[in-house]
C-alpha atoms as a printed R data frame, in Angstrom:
    type eleno elety resid chain resno       x       y       z
1   ATOM     1    CA   UNK     A     1 -12.560 -47.578   4.583
2   ATOM     2    CA   UNK     A     2 -14.305 -45.495   1.894
3   ATOM     3    CA   UNK     A     3 -15.702 -43.135   4.525
4   ATOM     4    CA   UNK     A     4 -12.255 -42.465   6.029
5   ATOM     5    CA   UNK     A     5 -10.761 -41.683   2.577
6   ATOM     6    CA   UNK     A     6 -13.609 -39.285   1.852
7   ATOM     7    CA   UNK     A     7 -13.218 -37.667   5.275
8   ATOM     8    CA   UNK     A     8  -9.466 -37.271   4.765
9   ATOM     9    CA   UNK     A     9  -9.958 -35.733   1.316
10  ATOM    10    CA   UNK     A    10 -12.525 -33.261   2.701
11  ATOM    11    CA   UNK     A    11 -10.243 -32.345   5.578
12  ATOM    12    CA   UNK     A    12  -7.275 -31.648   3.305
13  ATOM    13    CA   UNK     A    13  -9.469 -29.647   0.922
14  ATOM    14    CA   UNK     A    14 -10.781 -27.576   3.834
15  ATOM    15    CA   UNK     A    15  -7.278 -26.731   5.046
16  ATOM    16    CA   UNK     A    16  -6.198 -25.676   1.556
17  ATOM    17    CA   UNK     A    17  -9.297 -23.529   1.096
18  ATOM    18    CA   UNK     A    18  -8.819 -21.799   4.468
19  ATOM    19    CA   UNK     A    19  -5.140 -21.127   3.659
20  ATOM    20    CA   UNK     A    20  -6.057 -19.522   0.347
21  ATOM    21    CA   UNK     A    21  -8.726 -17.332   1.971
22  ATOM    22    CA   UNK     A    22  -6.317 -16.118   4.668
23  ATOM    23    CA   UNK     A    23  -3.591 -15.306   2.125
24  ATOM    24    CA   UNK     A    24  -6.074 -13.401  -0.046
25  ATOM    25    CA   UNK     A    25  -7.426 -11.446   2.943
26  ATOM    26    CA   UNK     A    26  -3.886 -10.487   3.982
27  ATOM    27    CA   UNK     A    27  -3.116  -9.113   0.511
28  ATOM    28    CA   UNK     A    28  -6.344  -7.107   0.395
29  ATOM    29    CA   UNK     A    29  -5.866  -5.628   3.876
30  ATOM    30    CA   UNK     A    30  -2.297  -4.452   3.253
31  ATOM    31    CA   UNK     A    31  -3.236  -2.763  -0.018
32  ATOM    32    CA   UNK     A    32  -6.440  -1.001   1.086
33  ATOM    33    CA   UNK     A    33  -5.194   0.476   4.331
34  ATOM    34    CA   UNK     A    34  -1.968   1.744   2.844
35  ATOM    35    CA   UNK     A    35   0.221  -0.321   5.080
36  ATOM    36    CA   UNK     A    36   3.443  -1.766   3.812
37  ATOM    37    CA   UNK     A    37   2.754  -3.897   0.744
38  ATOM    38    CA   UNK     A    38   6.170  -5.549   1.077
39  ATOM    39    CA   UNK     A    39   5.884  -6.486   4.721
40  ATOM    40    CA   UNK     A    40   7.911  -4.294   7.062
41  ATOM    41    CA   UNK     A    41  10.243  -2.952   4.358
42  ATOM    42    CA   UNK     A    42  10.352   0.847   4.362
43  ATOM    43    CA   UNK     A    43  11.008   2.706   1.141
44  ATOM    44    CA   UNK     A    44  13.689   5.385   0.724
45  ATOM    45    CA   UNK     A    45  11.511   8.480   1.059
46  ATOM    46    CA   UNK     A    46  14.320  10.872   0.140
47  ATOM    47    CA   UNK     A    47  14.967   9.235  -3.221
48  ATOM    48    CA   UNK     A    48  11.281   8.689  -3.974
49  ATOM    49    CA   UNK     A    49  10.414  12.309  -3.139
50  ATOM    50    CA   UNK     A    50  13.313  13.587  -5.243
51  ATOM    51    CA   UNK     A    51  11.866  11.657  -8.158
52  ATOM    52    CA   UNK     A    52   8.303  12.814  -7.440
53  ATOM    53    CA   UNK     A    53   9.269  16.486  -7.020
54  ATOM    54    CA   UNK     A    54  11.761  16.659  -9.911
55  ATOM    55    CA   UNK     A    55   9.551  18.935 -12.052
56  ATOM    56    CA   UNK     A    56   7.964  20.938  -9.233
57  ATOM    57    CA   UNK     A    57   8.003  24.728  -9.452
58  ATOM    58    CA   UNK     A    58   8.411  24.820  -5.641
59  ATOM    59    CA   UNK     A    59  10.822  21.945  -4.888
60  ATOM    60    CA   UNK     A    60  11.366  22.697  -1.178
61  ATOM    61    CA   UNK     A    61   7.634  22.761  -0.447
62  ATOM    62    CA   UNK     A    62   7.115  19.637  -2.542
63  ATOM    63    CA   UNK     A    63   9.906  17.734  -0.743
64  ATOM    64    CA   UNK     A    64   8.577  18.694   2.679
65  ATOM    65    CA   UNK     A    65   4.994  17.623   1.898
66  ATOM    66    CA   UNK     A    66   6.134  14.500   0.054
67  ATOM    67    CA   UNK     A    67   8.391  13.480   2.937
68  ATOM    68    CA   UNK     A    68   5.516  13.769   5.417
69  ATOM    69    CA   UNK     A    69   3.164  11.763   3.214
70  ATOM    70    CA   UNK     A    70   5.808   9.141   2.461
71  ATOM    71    CA   UNK     A    71   6.567   8.669   6.156
72  ATOM    72    CA   UNK     A    72   2.867   8.184   6.933
73  ATOM    73    CA   UNK     A    73   1.973   5.983   3.966
74  ATOM    74    CA   UNK     A    74   5.304   4.301   3.105
75  ATOM    75    CA   UNK     A    75   4.430   4.738  -0.541
76  ATOM    76    CA   UNK     A    76   4.933   7.357  -3.248
77  ATOM    77    CA   UNK     A    77   2.920   7.120  -6.481
78  ATOM    78    CA   UNK     A    78   4.869   6.731  -9.739
79  ATOM    79    CA   UNK     A    79   5.554   9.724 -11.958
80  ATOM    80    CA   UNK     A    80   5.880  13.391 -11.072
81  ATOM    81    CA   UNK     A    81   2.134  14.054 -10.669
82  ATOM    82    CA   UNK     A    82  -1.171  12.182 -10.488
83  ATOM    83    CA   UNK     A    83  -1.402   8.381 -10.179
84  ATOM    84    CA   UNK     A    84  -2.869   8.778  -6.680
85  ATOM    85    CA   UNK     A    85  -5.001   5.650  -7.129
86  ATOM    86    CA   UNK     A    86  -1.846   3.548  -6.745
87  ATOM    87    CA   UNK     A    87  -1.513   4.672  -3.122
88  ATOM    88    CA   UNK     A    88  -4.904   5.298  -1.447
89  ATOM    89    CA   UNK     A    89  -3.305   6.569   1.757
90  ATOM    90    CA   UNK     A    90  -1.478   9.205  -0.298
91  ATOM    91    CA   UNK     A    91  -4.691  10.326  -1.999
92  ATOM    92    CA   UNK     A    92  -6.617  10.635   1.290
93  ATOM    93    CA   UNK     A    93  -4.184  12.980   3.093
94  ATOM    94    CA   UNK     A    94  -5.585  16.524   3.400
95  ATOM    95    CA   UNK     A    95  -4.542  19.807   4.972
96  ATOM    96    CA   UNK     A    96  -6.556  21.570   7.684
97  ATOM    97    CA   UNK     A    97  -8.212  23.546   4.880
98  ATOM    98    CA   UNK     A    98  -9.385  20.353   3.160
99  ATOM    99    CA   UNK     A    99  -6.955  20.549   0.233
100 ATOM   100    CA   UNK     A   100  -4.766  17.661  -0.933
101 ATOM   101    CA   UNK     A   101  -1.650  17.465   1.210
102 ATOM   102    CA   UNK     A   102   0.492  15.140  -0.885
103 ATOM   103    CA   UNK     A   103   2.063  16.391  -4.135
């Protein structure tokens, strides 16, 4: 009887541990790759790019580049400049000349 209780406790503990590991791995994978952090919910790129490009000296160019990056990454960093570490996909986009693509 004692062996079966111990076995049952170990089995339940194993299932809980495996569930926690899988949930943690899912969170890490969605954040590192730049995939959708909120599942399949797409952000409003027009509104986010309007916010991001509000202080740009070349708003049309900024909106075009921002829209492309937003469509690819489904994320726009906060603020009007910088904060690229929030969205790794955004920070890794480059032009053919090797310059940063995303504003």
